[in-house]
BALOBA-1460 file (C-alpha; in Angstrom, 3 decimals):
// residues 226
<rec num="1" residu="m" x="99.736" y="77.484" z="170.405"/>
<rec num="2" residu="r" x="101.374" y="80.571" z="168.855"/>
<rec num="3" residu="i" x="102.646" y="83.551" z="170.871"/>
<rec num="4" residu="l" x="103.934" y="86.868" z="169.685"/>
<rec num="5" residu="i" x="106.498" y="88.651" z="171.811"/>
<rec num="6" residu="v" x="107.016" y="92.454" z="171.183"/>
<rec num="7" residu="e" x="110.198" y="93.289" z="173.270"/>
<rec num="8" residu="d" x="112.983" y="95.549" z="172.266"/>
<rec num="9" residu="e" x="115.537" y="94.366" z="174.867"/>
<rec num="10" residu="q" x="117.684" y="91.813" z="173.174"/>
<rec num="11" residu="k" x="118.453" y="89.694" z="176.289"/>
<rec num="12" residu="t" x="114.840" y="89.601" z="177.511"/>
<rec num="13" residu="g" x="113.421" y="88.766" z="174.083"/>
<rec num="14" residu="a" x="115.891" y="85.937" z="173.511"/>
<rec num="15" residu="y" x="115.185" y="84.505" z="177.023"/>
<rec num="16" residu="l" x="111.426" y="84.635" z="176.507"/>
<rec num="17" residu="k" x="111.586" y="83.084" z="173.049"/>
<rec num="18" residu="k" x="113.855" y="80.222" z="174.211"/>
<rec num="19" residu="g" x="111.878" y="79.464" z="177.375"/>
<rec num="20" residu="l" x="108.486" y="79.606" z="175.818"/>
<rec num="21" residu="t" x="109.660" y="77.484" z="172.799"/>
<rec num="22" residu="e" x="111.001" y="74.809" z="175.191"/>
<rec num="23" residu="a" x="107.595" y="74.865" z="176.851"/>
<rec num="24" residu="g" x="105.971" y="73.871" z="173.600"/>
<rec num="25" residu="y" x="104.752" y="77.111" z="172.217"/>
<rec num="26" residu="v" x="105.452" y="78.399" z="168.728"/>
<rec num="27" residu="v" x="107.041" y="81.895" z="169.313"/>
<rec num="28" residu="d" x="107.544" y="84.976" z="167.068"/>
<rec num="29" residu="w" x="109.572" y="87.918" z="168.415"/>
<rec num="30" residu="v" x="109.787" y="91.444" z="167.045"/>
<rec num="31" residu="q" x="111.597" y="94.385" z="168.640"/>
<rec num="32" residu="d" x="109.484" y="97.553" z="167.970"/>
<rec num="33" residu="g" x="105.843" y="98.564" z="168.181"/>
<rec num="34" residu="i" x="105.284" y="99.092" z="164.375"/>
<rec num="35" residu="s" x="106.589" y="95.646" z="163.514"/>
<rec num="36" residu="g" x="104.531" y="94.279" z="166.339"/>
<rec num="37" residu="e" x="101.247" y="95.735" z="165.035"/>
<rec num="38" residu="h" x="102.092" y="94.412" z="161.531"/>
<rec num="39" residu="q" x="102.973" y="90.981" z="162.733"/>
<rec num="40" residu="a" x="99.895" y="90.645" z="165.032"/>
<rec num="41" residu="g" x="97.651" y="91.456" z="162.014"/>
<rec num="42" residu="s" x="99.419" y="88.999" z="159.662"/>
<rec num="43" residu="e" x="99.292" y="85.794" z="161.714"/>
<rec num="44" residu="d" x="96.649" y="84.130" z="163.891"/>
<rec num="45" residu="y" x="98.095" y="84.334" z="167.427"/>
<rec num="46" residu="d" x="96.744" y="82.840" z="170.718"/>
<rec num="47" residu="l" x="98.562" y="85.392" z="172.897"/>
<rec num="48" residu="l" x="100.423" y="88.634" z="172.570"/>
<rec num="49" residu="i" x="103.142" y="89.582" z="175.151"/>
<rec num="50" residu="l" x="103.928" y="93.283" z="174.885"/>
<rec num="51" residu="d" x="106.349" y="95.656" z="176.472"/>
<rec num="52" residu="v" x="105.237" y="99.205" z="177.040"/>
<rec num="53" residu="m" x="108.408" y="101.168" z="176.288"/>
<rec num="54" residu="l" x="109.032" y="100.249" z="172.571"/>
<rec num="55" residu="p" x="110.687" y="102.109" z="169.748"/>
<rec num="56" residu="g" x="108.597" y="103.322" z="166.941"/>
<rec num="57" residu="q" x="105.270" y="102.910" z="168.757"/>
<rec num="58" residu="d" x="104.731" y="102.354" z="172.401"/>
<rec num="59" residu="g" x="102.659" y="99.502" z="174.011"/>
<rec num="60" residu="w" x="99.831" y="101.712" z="174.838"/>
<rec num="61" residu="t" x="99.322" y="102.784" z="171.314"/>
<rec num="62" residu="l" x="99.887" y="99.191" z="170.105"/>
<rec num="63" residu="i" x="97.120" y="97.628" z="172.179"/>
<rec num="64" residu="e" x="94.741" y="100.393" z="171.236"/>
<rec num="65" residu="n" x="95.336" y="99.709" z="167.609"/>
<rec num="66" residu="i" x="95.127" y="95.993" z="168.061"/>
<rec num="67" residu="r" x="91.999" y="96.153" z="170.014"/>
<rec num="68" residu="q" x="90.229" y="97.955" z="167.073"/>
<rec num="69" residu="r" x="90.193" y="94.775" z="165.137"/>
<rec num="70" residu="s" x="91.157" y="91.821" z="167.411"/>
<rec num="71" residu="t" x="90.277" y="90.297" z="170.759"/>
<rec num="72" residu="t" x="93.477" y="88.241" z="170.935"/>
<rec num="73" residu="p" x="94.591" y="87.891" z="174.577"/>
<rec num="74" residu="v" x="97.311" y="90.397" z="175.608"/>
<rec num="75" residu="l" x="99.802" y="90.219" z="178.515"/>
<rec num="76" residu="f" x="101.811" y="93.207" z="179.326"/>
<rec num="77" residu="l" x="105.389" y="92.377" z="180.428"/>
<rec num="78" residu="t" x="107.081" y="95.595" z="181.386"/>
<rec num="79" residu="a" x="109.257" y="97.650" z="183.847"/>
<rec num="80" residu="r" x="106.461" y="100.184" z="184.218"/>
<rec num="81" residu="d" x="105.232" y="98.791" z="187.541"/>
<rec num="82" residu="e" x="103.320" y="101.799" z="189.005"/>
<rec num="83" residu="v" x="99.656" y="101.108" z="189.926"/>
<rec num="84" residu="g" x="98.502" y="103.759" z="187.440"/>
<rec num="85" residu="d" x="100.418" y="101.843" z="184.637"/>
<rec num="86" residu="r" x="98.833" y="98.532" z="185.505"/>
<rec num="87" residu="v" x="95.393" y="100.192" z="185.650"/>
<rec num="88" residu="k" x="95.980" y="101.916" z="182.291"/>
<rec num="89" residu="g" x="97.126" y="98.665" z="180.706"/>
<rec num="90" residu="l" x="94.007" y="96.724" z="181.897"/>
<rec num="91" residu="e" x="91.712" y="99.561" z="180.870"/>
<rec num="92" residu="l" x="93.145" y="99.523" z="177.391"/>
<rec num="93" residu="g" x="92.262" y="95.965" z="176.997"/>
<rec num="94" residu="a" x="95.114" y="93.821" z="178.406"/>
<rec num="95" residu="d" x="94.177" y="90.540" z="179.960"/>
<rec num="96" residu="d" x="96.976" y="90.516" z="182.489"/>
<rec num="97" residu="y" x="100.011" y="92.737" z="183.565"/>
<rec num="98" residu="l" x="103.269" y="91.495" z="184.957"/>
<rec num="99" residu="a" x="106.108" y="93.846" z="185.992"/>
<rec num="100" residu="k" x="109.816" y="93.152" z="185.344"/>
<rec num="101" residu="p" x="111.891" y="91.659" z="186.789"/>
<rec num="102" residu="f" x="109.867" y="88.604" z="186.609"/>
<rec num="103" residu="d" x="110.013" y="84.883" z="187.480"/>
<rec num="104" residu="f" x="109.621" y="82.590" z="184.419"/>
<rec num="105" residu="v" x="107.519" y="80.176" z="186.507"/>
<rec num="106" residu="e" x="105.112" y="82.956" z="187.305"/>
<rec num="107" residu="l" x="104.992" y="84.218" z="183.784"/>
<rec num="108" residu="s" x="104.200" y="80.589" z="182.585"/>
<rec num="109" residu="a" x="101.346" y="80.394" z="185.085"/>
<rec num="110" residu="r" x="99.984" y="83.813" z="183.989"/>
<rec num="111" residu="i" x="100.135" y="82.676" z="180.355"/>
<rec num="112" residu="r" x="98.249" y="79.502" z="181.065"/>
<rec num="113" residu="s" x="95.670" y="81.469" z="183.011"/>
<rec num="114" residu="v" x="95.131" y="84.000" z="180.290"/>
<rec num="115" residu="l" x="94.837" y="81.263" z="177.673"/>
<rec num="116" residu="r" x="92.190" y="79.462" z="179.821"/>
<rec num="117" residu="r" x="90.222" y="82.617" z="180.169"/>
<rec num="118" residu="g" x="90.214" y="83.041" z="176.459"/>
<rec num="119" residu="q" x="88.585" y="79.558" z="176.012"/>
<rec num="120" residu="s" x="85.008" y="78.950" z="177.093"/>
<rec num="121" residu="r" x="84.491" y="75.951" z="179.351"/>
<rec num="122" residu="d" x="82.870" y="74.156" z="176.341"/>
<rec num="123" residu="v" x="86.143" y="74.094" z="174.507"/>
<rec num="124" residu="s" x="88.678" y="73.413" z="177.397"/>
<rec num="125" residu="t" x="88.602" y="69.774" z="176.177"/>
<rec num="126" residu="l" x="88.751" y="68.944" z="172.547"/>
<rec num="127" residu="r" x="87.373" y="65.635" z="171.460"/>
<rec num="128" residu="v" x="87.449" y="63.560" z="168.214"/>
<rec num="129" residu="a" x="85.892" y="60.062" z="168.496"/>
<rec num="130" residu="d" x="87.305" y="58.662" z="171.819"/>
<rec num="131" residu="l" x="90.366" y="60.863" z="171.951"/>
<rec num="132" residu="e" x="90.291" y="63.796" z="174.313"/>
<rec num="133" residu="l" x="92.778" y="66.633" z="174.648"/>
<rec num="134" residu="d" x="92.598" y="68.486" z="177.895"/>
<rec num="135" residu="l" x="93.920" y="71.988" z="177.211"/>
<rec num="136" residu="n" x="93.923" y="73.040" z="180.911"/>
<rec num="137" residu="r" x="96.034" y="70.071" z="182.116"/>
<rec num="138" residu="r" x="97.750" y="69.674" z="178.809"/>
<rec num="139" residu="k" x="97.184" y="65.963" z="178.549"/>
<rec num="140" residu="a" x="95.650" y="63.433" z="176.054"/>
<rec num="141" residu="i" x="93.351" y="60.637" z="176.926"/>
<rec num="142" residu="r" x="92.044" y="57.827" z="174.794"/>
<rec num="143" residu="q" x="89.717" y="55.159" z="175.953"/>
<rec num="144" residu="g" x="90.486" y="56.072" z="179.552"/>
<rec num="145" residu="d" x="94.259" y="55.769" z="178.991"/>
<rec num="146" residu="t" x="96.458" y="58.816" z="179.618"/>
<rec num="147" residu="i" x="98.843" y="59.318" z="176.758"/>
<rec num="148" residu="l" x="102.263" y="60.735" z="177.658"/>
<rec num="149" residu="l" x="103.166" y="63.472" z="175.190"/>
<rec num="150" residu="t" x="106.125" y="65.750" z="174.950"/>
<rec num="151" residu="a" x="105.490" y="69.522" z="174.689"/>
<rec num="152" residu="k" x="105.917" y="69.503" z="170.948"/>
<rec num="153" residu="e" x="103.723" y="66.386" z="170.563"/>
<rec num="154" residu="f" x="100.972" y="68.054" z="172.480"/>
<rec num="155" residu="t" x="101.118" y="71.160" z="170.392"/>
<rec num="156" residu="l" x="101.066" y="69.078" z="167.279"/>
<rec num="157" residu="l" x="98.090" y="66.948" z="168.390"/>
<rec num="158" residu="w" x="96.385" y="70.246" z="169.376"/>
<rec num="159" residu="l" x="96.985" y="71.662" z="165.862"/>
<rec num="160" residu="l" x="95.542" y="68.506" z="164.218"/>
<rec num="161" residu="i" x="92.474" y="68.344" z="166.485"/>
<rec num="162" residu="r" x="91.703" y="72.032" z="166.160"/>
<rec num="163" residu="r" x="91.831" y="71.695" z="162.447"/>
<rec num="164" residu="e" x="90.024" y="68.377" z="162.312"/>
<rec num="165" residu="g" x="89.191" y="67.147" z="158.827"/>
<rec num="166" residu="e" x="91.482" y="69.671" z="157.195"/>
<rec num="167" residu="v" x="94.401" y="68.223" z="155.283"/>
<rec num="168" residu="l" x="97.641" y="70.161" z="156.640"/>
<rec num="169" residu="p" x="100.626" y="70.352" z="154.270"/>
<rec num="170" residu="r" x="103.895" y="69.602" z="155.836"/>
<rec num="171" residu="a" x="104.917" y="73.184" z="155.248"/>
<rec num="172" residu="t" x="102.032" y="74.355" z="157.414"/>
<rec num="173" residu="i" x="102.859" y="71.885" z="160.232"/>
<rec num="174" residu="a" x="106.589" y="72.897" z="160.076"/>
<rec num="175" residu="s" x="105.674" y="76.590" z="160.288"/>
<rec num="176" residu="q" x="103.086" y="76.222" z="163.143"/>
<rec num="177" residu="i" x="104.951" y="73.762" z="165.340"/>
<rec num="178" residu="w" x="108.688" y="74.494" z="164.698"/>
<rec num="179" residu="d" x="108.510" y="78.066" z="163.325"/>
<rec num="180" residu="m" x="110.624" y="76.860" z="160.332"/>
<rec num="181" residu="n" x="110.353" y="76.790" z="156.612"/>
<rec num="182" residu="f" x="109.685" y="73.162" z="155.397"/>
<rec num="183" residu="s" x="112.320" y="71.596" z="153.146"/>
<rec num="184" residu="s" x="111.978" y="68.343" z="151.270"/>
<rec num="185" residu="d" x="115.357" y="67.505" z="152.617"/>
<rec num="186" residu="t" x="114.154" y="67.140" z="156.251"/>
<rec num="187" residu="n" x="111.816" y="64.537" z="157.680"/>
<rec num="188" residu="v" x="111.139" y="66.298" z="160.939"/>
<rec num="189" residu="v" x="107.391" y="66.462" z="160.302"/>
<rec num="190" residu="d" x="107.155" y="62.903" z="159.112"/>
<rec num="191" residu="s" x="109.127" y="61.660" z="162.038"/>
<rec num="192" residu="a" x="107.047" y="63.672" z="164.532"/>
<rec num="193" residu="i" x="103.706" y="62.411" z="163.022"/>
<rec num="194" residu="r" x="105.093" y="58.820" z="163.090"/>
<rec num="195" residu="r" x="105.872" y="59.158" z="166.929"/>
<rec num="196" residu="l" x="102.563" y="60.874" z="167.641"/>
<rec num="197" residu="r" x="100.660" y="58.222" z="165.672"/>
<rec num="198" residu="s" x="102.297" y="55.450" z="167.618"/>
<rec num="199" residu="k" x="101.042" y="56.954" z="170.832"/>
<rec num="200" residu="v" x="97.540" y="57.976" z="169.713"/>
<rec num="201" residu="d" x="96.563" y="55.276" z="167.236"/>
<rec num="202" residu="d" x="98.637" y="52.110" z="167.880"/>
<rec num="203" residu="g" x="96.404" y="49.663" z="169.759"/>
<rec num="204" residu="y" x="93.277" y="51.854" z="169.276"/>
<rec num="205" residu="f" x="90.357" y="51.787" z="166.887"/>
<rec num="206" residu="p" x="89.334" y="53.746" z="164.821"/>
<rec num="207" residu="k" x="92.651" y="55.148" z="163.495"/>
<rec num="208" residu="l" x="92.572" y="58.967" z="163.633"/>
<rec num="209" residu="i" x="95.692" y="60.319" z="162.024"/>
<rec num="210" residu="h" x="95.882" y="59.763" z="158.303"/>
<rec num="211" residu="t" x="98.353" y="60.426" z="155.507"/>
<rec num="212" residu="v" x="97.058" y="62.018" z="152.465"/>
<rec num="213" residu="r" x="99.698" y="61.038" z="149.779"/>
<rec num="214" residu="g" x="101.363" y="63.947" z="148.138"/>
<rec num="215" residu="m" x="99.487" y="66.442" z="150.411"/>
<rec num="216" residu="g" x="100.050" y="66.130" z="154.055"/>
<rec num="217" residu="y" x="98.216" y="64.749" z="157.114"/>
<rec num="218" residu="v" x="94.762" y="64.945" z="158.486"/>
<rec num="219" residu="l" x="93.141" y="63.908" z="161.834"/>
<rec num="220" residu="e" x="89.577" y="62.665" z="161.432"/>
<rec num="221" residu="c" x="87.290" y="59.809" z="162.385"/>
<rec num="222" residu="r" x="86.534" y="57.959" z="159.155"/>
<rec num="223" residu="d" x="84.200" y="55.261" z="160.400"/>
<rec num="224" residu="g" x="81.248" y="57.675" z="160.771"/>
<rec num="225" residu="n" x="81.151" y="57.361" z="164.513"/>
<rec num="226" residu="k" x="82.191" y="60.701" z="166.291"/>
């Protein structure tokens, strides 16, 4: 899942980006409101984390502009902790509001809650053939077996299932999962797919993760039985 942080304080922004990346999210970080609005409109994000006091354009204006064209969940993370500030943020369309200083464990729980609310119950579990991905509990199950996945493996499998049947180029996978430009000199994508395939496909039928030579990878059930 991809998160955009709009935070002008260097220390806080770096801390958030590092912590959320280690938790398995793909994270972009910008440091002013104008850049935040541009970035939010140029990528498909699952969550926006906004400060209120931003250079260029404050968080109030930013969420108003975003809400004119997008329903992407928004969490305010700000030192503005008065009741009136929290009410204003929620009335402008924020899904949650957390005051600084904050505990990262609480922030993580708030993020999971906001993301769950953004999903209907019908899509809290994604399925392809006999493979299930439980988004709330962040685990994969196949034929009744729980598959142990790292945070990055879970995010990679989520990307493949969400775009079931679509061939994903290595460059797309590298950008979405590692926030990096793909280079033919690195095998990070191929290695990650190989490890994921060993967990998801080895010992199971039908095979679900397929290589499309010269193009990339696709997850789909090819025996016609969904």
